[in-house]
N, C-alpha and C positions, 0 to 999 in steps of 0.2 A: 402708821399703826392701824391694826385691825382689832376689833373687840366684838365678841359674840354677846349680844345684849341679854340673851336668856340665861347664860351660864357664867358670864364674866371672863371666859377664856379669852386670851389676847396673844398677839404677837407684835413685836415692836422692833424696828431697825433704826439704828442711829450710827452714822459714820462707819457703815459696813458691819457693825456688830448687831446681833439679833438676840432679843430677850423674848421668852414665851413661857407660859405656865402650863402648856399641854403639848404632848408630842405629836398630835394629829395635824398640826398646822405648819405650813411652809410658806415663806414669802419669796417670790421670784425677784429677779433683778429689777424688773419694771414696777415692782410693788404689788403685783397681783397676788391674791391669796390662793393657795392650793390646799385642799382638804384631802387627806389620804384615808381610803376605806371608810367612807361616810356611814354613819349610823343614825338612828332615829333622834338621838340627843343633839345632833348637829342641826336639826331644824331650827329656823328662826332668822332674825335679822342680824346682819353684821355691819357695824359702822366703821368707816375708815376715815383717817385724818392724815393729810399730807403736809409736811413742813419743808420750807426751804432753809437755807442757812440762817443761823441766828434765831432758830425756832420761830420763824414767821410762818403762820398757817396760810397755805395757798389753795387748799381744796379739802372738801369733806363730803360725805354722803353715806347712803345705806344701800345694802344689797340683801335680798331675802331668798332663802332656799327652803324647800319642803322635801323632806326625805320620807320615802314610803318603804314599808316592808314588802317583799315579793308576795304577790297574791298566792295563797295556798290552793291546792286542788280541792274543790269542795266535794261533799258527799250528799246525795239526795236520800233522805229518809222519808218514810210515809207512815201514816196512821189511819186506819179505816174505822168508820162507825157502824152501828147496827143497820143503817139504811143503805150501806154500800158506798157511801161517799168517802172521799179520802182527802187528807191534808198532806201535801208534800212540803218538806223543809229542806232548804239549802243550807247545810251545815258549813259555816265559815270559820270554825275553830276560834270563836270569840273575837274575830277581827271586826272592828267597827268602822273601818275606813273604806269598806268595799261596797260597790254597787252590784246588785244581783239582777241577772237577766234569765228568763226562763225559755226553754226550747221544747217544742213538740215535733218529733220526727226531724230534728235538726233544723227546724224553722222557728225563728224567734216568735214568741207570743207577744203581740203588740201591747204596749202600755202596762206591762206587768213587771214591776220592779221590787215587789215585796219578797223577803226571804221565805215566806210561806205562800203556797199556791193551793187553792181549794179546787177539788174536782168533784163534780156531781157523780152519782152512781152511773149515769148514762155515759159520762166522759170516761169513767174507769172501764166501762164495758167496751169501749172502742179498742182497748188493748194496744194503745200506742206508746212508744217510748218517750220519756221525758228526761230532760237534763237541765242543769243550771250552769251559768257562767258567772264568775265573780271577777271584778276588775277595779283597779284604781288608775290614776293617770299614767302609771309607768309599767304596769304588768296586768296580765289576766290569765285565768285558768278555767277550764270547763270540766265538769264532773263526768263520770261515766253515765250512760243512759240506764234508766230502769223502767220496767213495765209493771204497773200496779196490778197485782192479782185480784180478780173479782170473785167473791164468794157467791156461789149459786144458792146459798141457803136463804137469802133474802132478796125479794124483788124490790128494786128502787121504784120511785114514783114514775120515772121516765125511762123507757127501755128502748134499746136498739133492736130492730127486727132480727129474729134469729137467736136472741139471747136465751139462755137457760137460767131459770130462777124459780124461787119458791116464795109463795105468800104464806107467811107463818100464821098459824092459828093461835089465837090468844084465848086461853080458857082460865077459869077460876082455879087458882093454886096449881096451874099447869097440869090439870088433870087430863088423862087420855080419854077422849070420848069413845063411846060405843056406837054413837050415831052422829053423823056430821053431814051437812048439806051445804054446797056452794052454789049460788045462783048468780049468773051473769045478767045484770039488768038490761043491757043493750039488746041482747038477743033472746033472752029467756032460756038460754041453754043452762043446763045444770049438771052437776055430778054429786052423787050422794053415796055414803057408805053406812050400812045398817047391819049390825051384828055380823060383820065380816064380809058381807056381800056388797058389791059395788054396782051401781047403776049410773051409766054415763049417757047423757043426752047432749051430744055435740060440743062438749067442752074438751079442747085439746090439751088435757092435763091429767094428772094422777093425784090421788089422795094418799098421803103418806101414813105411816103408823100413828103419828101424832095428830093426824087430821089436817095437816098443812096441804096446800094445793101447789103442785109442782108442774111447771111448764118446761118441756124439753127444748122447745124452740118457739118463742112467742111470735105471733104475726099481727098484722094491723087489725084484724077482726077481734083480737083479744083485748083491745082497748076498752076501758070502761070500769064501772063499779061492780064489785063482787060482794054479795051479801052472804054471810055464813051464820049458821046456827048449830050448836053442838050440845049433845045430851049424854048423861052417864047411864049406867045400868038401871037406875031407878026411874029414868025418864025425866030427871031434873035437868033443866037447862044450865049448862056450865059455861057457855060462851055464846056471844052474839055480837055482830058488828058489821062494818063495811070496810073494804080496802079498795083502793083505786089505782090503776096503772094506765099509762099512756104509752103506746108503742109507735115508734117512728121508723120510717124507711130511711136507709142510709142516704145522705146527701150525695147527688151526682156531681161529677166534675163539670162545671159550667163552661160555656164558650162565649167569648166576647165578640160581638159582631158590630161593625161600624157602617154608618151611612152618612155620606157627605152631601152637603147642599150649600152652594155659595161660599165654600171655604170653611163653613162650620161643620160640626160632626155630631151625630147622636150615637152613643155607644149603648148596646143592649146586652145585658147579661142573660144569655139564653139558658133557661132551666127547664125547658119543655113545658109540660102541663102541671108541674109541681106547685102547690099552693101553700105548703107548710114551711117554706124556706124564707129566711131573712137574707137580704143582699147587702154586702159591704163592698165599697170600691177602694182601690189602691192605686196610687200614682208613685212610681219608683219604689214600690213595696212599702209605702207609707200610707196609712189609712186616711181616707177622705170621709168626712162626716156626711155621707150621702147614702141613703138606704133604698132609693128607688131602683127598680130593675133597669131603668134607662137613665143615662146621664148625658147632659148636653155640654159640648165643648165649643167655645168660640173659636174663630179662626186664629186668634192670637194664641190660645191654648194649644191648638193643633200644631202651630208652627214651632212650639217649644220642642216638639219631637221627643216627648217623654213616653215611657212605657206605662200602660194602664192594664189593670187586671181586676177581676171581681172574685169575691168569696161568698159562698152560700152556706148557710148553716141552719140547723134546727137544734133542738135541745140535746141531741145525742151525737151529732156528727157534723163535720164541715169539710168542704173541698174548695180549692182555689183554682181558678182558670190559669191557662198560660197567659203571659203578657203579650200585648200587641202595641205597636207604635202606629198611630193613625197618620195617614198621608192623604191629604185632600188637595186637589188643584184649586187654587183661589178662584172664586167666582163661578165654579162649575159644580154640578151635582154628580154624584157617583152613579145615578140612574141614567136611563136613556134621555138624551137631550130632546127638548120639545120646541116646536114652532107652531104658533097659533093653536096650541093644545094638542097637536099631533106630532108623531115621530118626525124628527128633524129631516132625515134623509128622504123619507117618503114625500114630505112637503117640497123638498128641493127638486125631486124628480117631477112632481106635478107641475111646479112653477116653471121648470125648464121646458117641459112639454108645452105648457100654455104659452110660453115665450115664443117658441117656434111657430105655433099656430097663429099667434098674433102677427108675427113678421110676415107670414104667408098671406094673411088677410090684407095687410097694408100694401103689399106688392100687387095683389089683384086689384085693389081699389085704385091705386096709382095708374096701373096699366089701363084699366077701364076708363079712367078720366082722360088719359092721354089719347085714347082711341076716339072718344067723343069729341074732343077738341080738334083732332085731325079731320074728322068728318065735317065739322062746322066750317073749317077753313076751306075744304074742297068745294062745298056748296056756295060759299061766298065768292070763290074764284070764278065758278061757272056763271053766276049771275052777272058779274062785271063784264065777262066776255060777251054776253048777250047785249 
């Protein structure tokens, strides 16, 4: 006998005859339970009881199954705020049993499982495609990719070099000024508009009809605070304040270099002379909590033969290196071998030459000694003959 504990559905066989209260269950000859066209209501525990003749129970137990609906294809929706930031939403059609993963340029975003993904205005400006994948233990589906459009009407606080954007002018009751001046604190450069005439002193921007400051392509030198003051026809100040932007160069693609010594290895994430970048390390594409541009591997870690890579990022962009697998000869350095602090082969040559010279010197000394002994023997012989 089998009984579904959640619903009370059962199937029972006695002397070859079967009783059941639901059409979805079938019992095989060996007593196994077969469910046809399972659905969500079939989830749960099933208890079985086995009897021998004369209704003597000889076995019982429980089996549990979990039925999942097929994961739907999700849709990515987005909403932007006035500062150019965006919130992406992975729409799963009210399914609550799904795990969400986010992708940027078809590469998974580590440790991001929330149905909502926040993007800063700088990340939006990268103009990269995003998608999400939903999955349960039996199925998964990925959305189409979307690229969030960035409005050039408002500059975010952090900008990618080359971005076009506008610093909006804030005035009393949104009045249009007849006189407006923007001053860049860092360089003392300014641009001003007075009664229709514009004077520009080294600011790479334009003043719009409403007094806002527009950059066609921001550069690193545009970083800093901008002070503005605006006046109406009567000379009354209708707006004053400060706005700040930070411009970053695009992160370069780094290169991982390795240096072996005694079987250990030091990996270096080469980013040239850039100082505005944060480094992250990956082992088999899984992040390692190591932020230093150099990472030390023991000989045991080297022998694991796993791929390593590094990612560099600033507030507006990121790039990941190609992966490398480190190979070090145990007990040897990847640099030139040394002997007594000097190049190994040079020292071998010197010692080999010294050995030959030493052998020649020994031969001369032996021959000289033998000659002296021979002369002594001859003198002794002559004296005896006398």
